[in-house]
C-alpha positions in Angstrom: 0.0 0.0 0.0 1.3 3.4 -0.9 0.5 6.7 0.8 -2.2 7.7 -1.7 -3.9 4.3 -1.3 -3.8 4.8 2.5 -5.4 8.2 2.2 -8.1 6.8 -0.1 -8.9 3.9 2.3 -9.2 6.3 5.3 -11.3 8.7 3.3 -13.7 5.8 2.2 -14.1 4.7 5.9 -14.8 8.2 7.0 -17.2 9.8 4.5 -17.7 12.8 6.7 -14.1 13.9 6.1 -12.8 15.4 2.9 -10.1 13.5 1.1 -7.8 16.6 1.2 -8.2 16.8 5.0 -7.4 13.1 5.3 -4.3 13.7 3.2 -3.2 16.6 5.4 -3.7 14.4 8.5 -1.6 11.6 7.1 1.1 14.0 6.0 1.1 15.6 9.4 1.5 12.3 11.2 4.3 11.1 8.9 6.0 14.5 9.1 6.0 14.4 12.9 7.5 10.9 12.9 10.2 12.1 10.5 10.9 15.2 12.6 11.2 13.1 15.8 13.6 10.7 14.2 15.7 13.5 12.8 16.0 14.8 16.4 17.1 11.3 17.5 13.9 10.6 19.4 12.0 7.3 19.5 8.3 7.1 18.3 6.2 4.4 19.8 2.7 3.5 18.5 1.3 1.0 21.0 0.2 -2.2 19.4 1.8 -1.2 16.0 5.5 -0.7 16.7 8.3 1.6 17.4 10.5 3.8 15.1 14.0 4.6 16.2 17.3 5.6 14.8 20.4 3.4 14.9 24.0 4.2 14.3 26.2 2.4 11.8 29.8 3.1 12.6 32.4 3.7 9.9 33.9 0.6 8.4 35.9 -0.7 5.5 33.7 -2.0 2.7 34.4 -3.6 -0.6 33.5 -2.5 -4.1 31.7 -5.6 -5.5 32.7 -4.9 -9.1 36.5 -4.3 -8.6 37.0 -5.9 -5.1 38.8 -2.7 -4.0 38.5 -1.7 -0.4 36.4 1.4 0.2 35.9 3.5 3.3 32.2 3.7 4.3 31.3 6.7 6.5 29.3 6.6 9.7 25.6 6.9 9.2 22.3 7.0 11.0 19.5 4.7 9.7 15.8 4.5 10.6 14.8 1.3 12.4 11.3 -0.2 13.0 10.5 -2.8 15.5 7.0 -4.3 15.3 4.7 -4.3 18.4 3.4 -7.4 20.1 -0.1 -7.0 18.8 1.0 -6.6 15.2 3.3 -9.6 15.4 0.6 -11.8 16.8 -1.9 -10.6 14.2 0.5 -11.4 11.4 1.5 -14.8 12.8 -2.0 -16.0 13.7 -3.2 -15.7 10.2 
């Protein structure tokens, strides 16, 4: 499901809301999650999961084409851990 499909599904379930309002709400939620991660905060949605940021330290990598060693810089990557309810729902069928 892509963001536009999510907006459409929410708008169909809530006919009293305009689709543009639903789109603004979805964008606001995703924007707040992004801003929190950019600050290094953790975002937890009970029953769904938690978003956090993990550090990948610098290392020596390898160019797969030439085999030459390449220095890979330190970077921060987003990480998502599923919540218990979501895991159980997925595994119970």
